[in-house]
Each structure stands twice: as structure tokens, then as C-alpha cells.
TILOZA-310518 format. One line per field, with one value per residue: chain; x, y, z of N, C-alpha, C in turn; residue in one letter; residue number from 1. Coordinates in steps of 0.2 Angstrom, whole numbers. Layout:
# residues N
cadena: (A | ...)
n_u: (X | ...)
n_v: (Y | ...)
n_w: (Z | ...)
ca_u: (X | ...)
ca_v: (Y | ...)
ca_w: (Z | ...)
c_u: (X | ...)
c_v: (Y | ...)
c_w: (Z | ...)
residuo: (A | ...)
num: (NUM | ...)
END
This chain:
# residues 97
cadena: (A | A | A | A | A | A | A | A | A | A | A | A | A | A | A | A | A | A | A | A | A | A | A | A | A | A | A | A | A | A | A | A | A | A | A | A | A | A | A | A | A | A | A | A | A | A | A | A | A | A | A | A | A | A | A | A | A | A | A | A | A | A | A | A | A | A | A | A | A | A | A | A | A | A | A | A | A | A | A | A | A | A | A | A | A | A | A | A | A | A | A | A | A | A | A | A | A)
n_u: (4 | 10 | 18 | 8 | 1 | 11 | 17 | 5 | 2 | 14 | 14 | 2 | 7 | 15 | 6 | 1 | 11 | 9 | 6 | -3 | -1 | -12 | -21 | -19 | -7 | -6 | -3 | -11 | -17 | -19 | -28 | -36 | -42 | -45 | -35 | -21 | -5 | 7 | 23 | 27 | 17 | 1 | -13 | -8 | 6 | 5 | -1 | 9 | 20 | 16 | 14 | 27 | 34 | 26 | 30 | 44 | 43 | 36 | 39 | 53 | 55 | 48 | 56 | 68 | 67 | 63 | 75 | 84 | 78 | 81 | 95 | 99 | 94 | 102 | 114 | 112 | 110 | 97 | 91 | 88 | 79 | 63 | 52 | 56 | 57 | 44 | 37 | 44 | 48 | 44 | 51 | 64 | 74 | 79 | 86 | 84 | 95)
n_v: (-6 | 6 | 10 | 12 | 24 | 33 | 43 | 51 | 55 | 62 | 72 | 79 | 84 | 95 | 103 | 115 | 124 | 128 | 142 | 152 | 168 | 182 | 194 | 206 | 205 | 198 | 183 | 168 | 153 | 138 | 128 | 133 | 147 | 158 | 160 | 169 | 168 | 171 | 173 | 163 | 169 | 172 | 161 | 155 | 153 | 143 | 132 | 130 | 127 | 115 | 107 | 107 | 100 | 87 | 84 | 82 | 71 | 61 | 61 | 60 | 51 | 38 | 33 | 32 | 24 | 12 | 10 | 8 | -4 | -13 | -12 | -17 | -30 | -35 | -34 | -43 | -55 | -59 | -59 | -71 | -77 | -84 | -78 | -65 | -61 | -64 | -53 | -42 | -43 | -36 | -25 | -27 | -33 | -46 | -61 | -78 | -92)
n_w: (0 | 3 | -8 | -18 | -13 | -11 | -20 | -22 | -9 | -6 | -15 | -11 | 1 | -3 | -9 | -3 | -6 | -19 | -26 | -35 | -44 | -43 | -53 | -47 | -41 | -29 | -20 | -19 | -11 | -21 | -19 | -9 | -11 | -3 | 6 | 8 | 2 | 12 | 18 | 32 | 40 | 49 | 45 | 34 | 37 | 47 | 40 | 30 | 38 | 44 | 32 | 28 | 38 | 37 | 24 | 26 | 35 | 28 | 15 | 14 | 25 | 22 | 11 | 17 | 28 | 21 | 14 | 25 | 30 | 19 | 19 | 31 | 31 | 20 | 27 | 38 | 31 | 26 | 15 | 8 | 16 | 18 | 25 | 26 | 12 | 8 | 15 | 11 | -2 | -13 | -14 | -19 | -32 | -31 | -36 | -35 | -36)
ca_u: (0 | 15 | 20 | 2 | -1 | 17 | 17 | 0 | 2 | 19 | 11 | -2 | 11 | 18 | 1 | 0 | 16 | 6 | 2 | -3 | -2 | -18 | -20 | -17 | 0 | -6 | -2 | -16 | -16 | -23 | -34 | -39 | -41 | -46 | -29 | -16 | 2 | 12 | 28 | 27 | 12 | -6 | -15 | -3 | 12 | 4 | -2 | 15 | 24 | 14 | 16 | 35 | 35 | 24 | 34 | 50 | 42 | 33 | 43 | 60 | 55 | 47 | 61 | 74 | 65 | 64 | 82 | 87 | 76 | 85 | 102 | 99 | 92 | 108 | 119 | 111 | 109 | 90 | 88 | 86 | 74 | 57 | 48 | 58 | 55 | 36 | 35 | 48 | 50 | 42 | 56 | 70 | 74 | 84 | 85 | 87 | 98)
ca_v: (0 | 12 | 12 | 15 | 30 | 37 | 49 | 55 | 58 | 67 | 78 | 82 | 88 | 101 | 107 | 122 | 129 | 130 | 149 | 156 | 175 | 185 | 200 | 212 | 204 | 194 | 176 | 164 | 145 | 136 | 124 | 137 | 154 | 164 | 161 | 173 | 165 | 176 | 168 | 163 | 174 | 170 | 155 | 151 | 151 | 137 | 127 | 129 | 124 | 108 | 104 | 106 | 94 | 81 | 82 | 79 | 64 | 56 | 62 | 57 | 46 | 32 | 30 | 31 | 18 | 6 | 9 | 5 | -11 | -17 | -12 | -21 | -37 | -37 | -35 | -49 | -60 | -61 | -59 | -78 | -79 | -84 | -73 | -58 | -60 | -63 | -47 | -36 | -45 | -31 | -19 | -28 | -38 | -51 | -67 | -84 | -97)
ca_w: (0 | 3 | -15 | -21 | -11 | -9 | -24 | -21 | -3 | -6 | -19 | -6 | 6 | -6 | -12 | 0 | -9 | -25 | -25 | -41 | -44 | -45 | -57 | -42 | -38 | -23 | -21 | -15 | -12 | -27 | -17 | -4 | -13 | 2 | 10 | 5 | 3 | 15 | 21 | 39 | 43 | 49 | 44 | 29 | 40 | 50 | 35 | 27 | 43 | 45 | 26 | 28 | 43 | 34 | 18 | 28 | 38 | 24 | 8 | 16 | 30 | 19 | 7 | 21 | 31 | 17 | 13 | 31 | 30 | 15 | 21 | 37 | 28 | 17 | 32 | 42 | 26 | 27 | 8 | 6 | 21 | 15 | 29 | 24 | 5 | 8 | 17 | 8 | -8 | -18 | -13 | -22 | -38 | -29 | -39 | -31 | -40)
c_u: (4 | 16 | 14 | 1 | 5 | 17 | 12 | 0 | 8 | 17 | 6 | 1 | 14 | 13 | 0 | 5 | 14 | 2 | 3 | -4 | -9 | -16 | -17 | -10 | 0 | -5 | -7 | -15 | -21 | -29 | -38 | -38 | -42 | -40 | -24 | -9 | 7 | 17 | 28 | 22 | 5 | -7 | -10 | 3 | 11 | 3 | 5 | 20 | 22 | 15 | 23 | 36 | 32 | 28 | 41 | 49 | 40 | 37 | 50 | 60 | 53 | 53 | 67 | 73 | 66 | 71 | 86 | 85 | 80 | 92 | 103 | 98 | 99 | 113 | 118 | 109 | 102 | 87 | 85 | 80 | 67 | 52 | 50 | 56 | 47 | 34 | 38 | 50 | 49 | 46 | 62 | 69 | 79 | 82 | 88 | 89 | 99)
c_v: (6 | 14 | 15 | 22 | 35 | 43 | 53 | 59 | 63 | 73 | 82 | 87 | 94 | 105 | 114 | 127 | 131 | 137 | 153 | 164 | 177 | 191 | 206 | 211 | 200 | 187 | 172 | 156 | 143 | 132 | 128 | 145 | 160 | 165 | 164 | 169 | 171 | 172 | 169 | 168 | 171 | 163 | 151 | 149 | 144 | 131 | 125 | 125 | 116 | 104 | 103 | 100 | 88 | 79 | 79 | 72 | 59 | 56 | 59 | 51 | 39 | 29 | 28 | 25 | 11 | 4 | 5 | -3 | -16 | -18 | -17 | -29 | -40 | -39 | -42 | -55 | -63 | -61 | -66 | -81 | -79 | -79 | -66 | -57 | -60 | -57 | -41 | -38 | -40 | -26 | -21 | -33 | -43 | -58 | -73 | -89 | -103)
c_w: (0 | -4 | -19 | -20 | -10 | -14 | -23 | -15 | -2 | -10 | -15 | -1 | 4 | -9 | -9 | -3 | -16 | -25 | -31 | -40 | -47 | -49 | -53 | -39 | -32 | -25 | -16 | -16 | -17 | -24 | -12 | -6 | -8 | 6 | 6 | 7 | 6 | 19 | 29 | 43 | 43 | 48 | 39 | 32 | 44 | 45 | 32 | 31 | 44 | 38 | 25 | 32 | 40 | 28 | 20 | 31 | 33 | 17 | 9 | 20 | 27 | 15 | 12 | 25 | 27 | 15 | 19 | 32 | 26 | 16 | 27 | 35 | 24 | 22 | 36 | 37 | 26 | 20 | 6 | 11 | 18 | 19 | 27 | 17 | 4 | 10 | 13 | 1 | -14 | -18 | -18 | -28 | -37 | -33 | -35 | -36 | -37)
residuo: (M | T | T | I | F | Y | V | D | M | T | A | K | T | V | E | P | F | D | C | P | S | L | P | D | G | T | H | V | M | D | F | Q | P | Q | I | E | C | T | F | L | E | G | E | Y | G | L | I | S | G | V | A | T | L | L | F | G | L | Y | G | F | G | I | P | L | T | L | L | L | V | L | W | N | A | K | R | K | N | L | M | A | D | I | S | F | T | S | R | Y | G | W | L | C | F | Y | K | F | F)
num: (1 | 2 | 3 | 4 | 5 | 6 | 7 | 8 | 9 | 10 | 11 | 12 | 13 | 14 | 15 | 16 | 17 | 18 | 19 | 20 | 21 | 22 | 23 | 24 | 25 | 26 | 27 | 28 | 29 | 30 | 31 | 32 | 33 | 34 | 35 | 36 | 37 | 38 | 39 | 40 | 41 | 42 | 43 | 44 | 45 | 46 | 47 | 48 | 49 | 50 | 51 | 52 | 53 | 54 | 55 | 56 | 57 | 58 | 59 | 60 | 61 | 62 | 63 | 64 | 65 | 66 | 67 | 68 | 69 | 70 | 71 | 72 | 73 | 74 | 75 | 76 | 77 | 78 | 79 | 80 | 81 | 82 | 83 | 84 | 85 | 86 | 87 | 88 | 89 | 90 | 91 | 92 | 93 | 94 | 95 | 96 | 97)
END
């Protein structure tokens, strides 16, 4: 399930930073036009802070966790273990000979 939703969820975490310019020169959030994009001020400051935190946790956390799982499995020689491959086999293209 992680790989199915990863791209969409990561895109959602950066959505608050999509601030198109209006004809009068102000920038507003694309999905919430009533909120003006002002750096670290008001409601947008809170939203952008939470979005940055979530992007860091999810956008970098998921790949880093999977990298550590695979690195640990290789270090402990778990790649040939049937319980490991049944759980994490979708992460690697390891061939059994």
C-alpha cells in the first residue's frame, strides 16, 4: 500500500506551496483561494509549517525507512529468508539461483 499512495500523498504535502499570482499581484493558495500566501504569517504560516513537517516525515521518511530495512536485511543475510521475502520481496529484484 505504501508504494500505491506514496506519490499522491507526497504531492499532497507540497500542495500548499502552489500559490498562483492573481492580477493584483497577490499570491493565494490554489486549493484554498481565500488564504493569501504570506511567508510565515497567519494561517498560511501554520499550513506551510505543517506541510513542511509532513513532507519531511513522509517524503523522506518512507524511502529512508525502506532503505534501512533493505540495508539491514543485506547485512544480516536475510535476503534468502522466506519470511523476509514474503514481506519485503516487492522492494527488491533479488533473484534466487
